[in-house]
N, C-alpha and C positions, 0 to 999 in steps of 0.2 A: 474815538475815530478809527476807522478801520488803515490800517497800515497802506502805504501804496506800493507799486511794484519797485519804485526806488527804492523805498525804503525796506522793503524787505530783500532788494538784490545787497543794498550794501550791511545789514544783520547778516547774511549768508555770506559775504567777501571778510567781515570781520570774525565770524565763526571760523572759517579756514584758515585764516591768516594765526588764530589760534592755536589751532589742533595743526596747521602742517610740521610747525617743529618738533615735535611730538614724533612723527613717523621716520623709523628709520629708512636711510637709504636704502631704495629697492625699485623693483620694476614698478609697482604699486605706488610708490610715493612720485616717481616721475610720472604715471599716467596722471593723477589726480590731479598735480601741478600743470601740466599740459593741459587736461580737460576745465580747470579754472581757467587757466590764461584763453583758452578758446571763446570761453564764454564771454570772455571779459571783452573782447575782440567784437562776437556777437554784438553785445551789449552797445559798445561804440559804436559799430557798423548802424545798428539800428537808429543811432542819435545824427549820425552824418551823413546818412544814405550813400556811403562807398560802397559799390562795385568789386573792388579790388581786398576791401578789408573781406568781404563774403566767401572772397577765394582763399584769400590766407584762413582763415577759419575752417573752412571745407577741409584745408589741405592739414591744420592740426590734428581735425576729426578725424582723418582716414591714418595717420600716426599713431594715433592712442588704437583706434579701432586694430590696429597689425602690430599691436607692440608687444601680444604676446608671440609672434613669430620669431623674436630673439631673444624672448627669454629663456634660461636653462631648463631644461627637460626636468624629470622626476624619474627615476628608476628604483628599485627596490621590491624584494618580496614581503607579502603581506604579513603584517605583522597580528592580526585580531582576527576570531573568527567571526565576528557577529554575531548578531540574537540567532536562536535557532526559529523555522517554521512554527506556526500553530500556537506562539505565545502571542498573548496580549500587548499590544504595541505601546509604548508607556510616552504617555501624554505630554506635552511639553509645552511651552508659551517662550519665544522667541519674537525680536525685531526685524522687519522684513528692509527693504532699502527706504522705503517712507515713515521709516520710524513708528509703523503699527505692529501693537502685536498682533502677532499670528498662533493659532495653536494648532496640532494636529485634531484635535474634538470638533474644530468648526468646519471640519469636514467629512465627519461622520454622515454616512447615505450616502457617500462616493468613495470608489476606488481612490487610494493615493500612491502614486509612486514617489519614492522619499529617497532623493537623490545627495547622499555624502560624497563630497568631493574635497580634494586638498586644499589648492587655494583659487582665488580669481589669477586671473591675468596669464596663469598658465596655460602653458601647448596644448598637453592633452584636456585638459579643464574647458578651454575655450573651445575646442571642437567636439566634444561630447555635449556641453549644454545649447551651443548653437546645434547640433543635431537635433537635439530633444525638440529646440525651440521650431525648428523646421515642419516636426511631427506631431504638434498640438491638434490637429484637426483630426489626427487617427486617434490621440489617445483619449479625445474626448469623445471620438465614437467607442471606444473601450470604457466611456463611462470616471474617466482616472484625470484626476487632478496630479500635476506634476510641480513639486516642492523642490526647490534645491536650498543646501545647508552645506555651509564653510566655516572656519572659523576667522574670518575676514570680519571687518567691521561693516556697520550700515553704510558708510560713506564710499569705502571702496565696492561695495555689492552694487550702488545706487550709479555707480561711475561706468563699472563694465557693465551691469545692466544696459546702462545709453547706450554704449558704442557698439556692442555684442547685439543690441537688439532683441534683447532677452524680456520678454512680460509676464512668464511665471514667478511667483516668488522666490525670491532668493533670502534665506533666514542666515541673520549674525548669530552663529553661535562662539561669542565673544568675549560676552564678559558673565560669570563665571569662562575662562578662556577653555573651551572642549567640552563644557557639562555634557551639553545632550550629543556628542560623538563619544565620550565616556559612556552616557545612560544606553547607548545603543551597542556598544564594545566595539568601537571604530577606531577609536583614538589612538593615532602611532606617537606614545611618547617622547620616541626618539628622534621626531621630527618637529613636534608640537601642532602640528595637522591629522586630519581623518582619513584613514582607507580611500579607497575610492571602491561606493558600497552602493547596494541599492536595497531596496525593500517596498516591497507591494504590501500594501495594509489594506484589507476590504473592506466592505461597507460597517461592517460591524468593532470593527478596530483592531481583527486580527493576523499578523503577520502571516501572507500565504506565500510569499517567496522572498528569499533571503541572497544574496551573491555579494561577496568582497572580491573586486579582482584581484586575482593570485600575485599580479605584477602591476604596481601601482600605477604605472602609466598605459597599462590596458584600459582599452576601455568596451564596458560588456557591451553583447552582441543585440539591437536594437531588437533584430526577430525576434529573438527569444525573450525578450523582453514582453513585445506583444502576446506570442504565442502564451506565455504567462497569462497575461491578463485573458484573454480569450477561453483559457481554462477556468480562472476563476470564474468569470460571467458564467460558462455554463455549466456551472457545478450548484 
């Protein structure tokens, strides 16, 4: 017999309760806890039909969406050079926020903008990925798919994507921790997360553009990114 929405909600609530104690205290844990409470509130409102509960849930959602504004910033010079232009992009397979296994080779035949970023919920990362989300139509004109990668878990990705409105894939380089970041030579071993780095991988799987931000809090120039995509498409 197929499970009902109530059964599924109960299952997810149980999974969250089991996983929450394993998370260290952090903005990420606070955001996930608030999101969980918000979902429970919306569920109760749907059952009771209360308008006040809907408003409270909306305020909770806004709190999660703006949590990055009070998170500590990141600073420091780059520690890794990244992979060179002209090299074959290593294939990989990671889970997205929906636990779907996603491989780089799935996008062969299209340009791929591979975005390595330090952490969900951090200020610069929130601004950077929200910018790319707002420009997805322009990326599509350049026949390019945007893919984000960080060492966060798929659960963090799911919550962060929901509150930030991010629709392109966010892949979890979580277990083994940072394996793909190391493969692309952008893992900051001193911090336990990746550099802020971009790769443009062409339709044949070749790295045509490689950029590691010289300072980790610097967001790469999106106009340069579009210029590089145009150059690749014209070559």
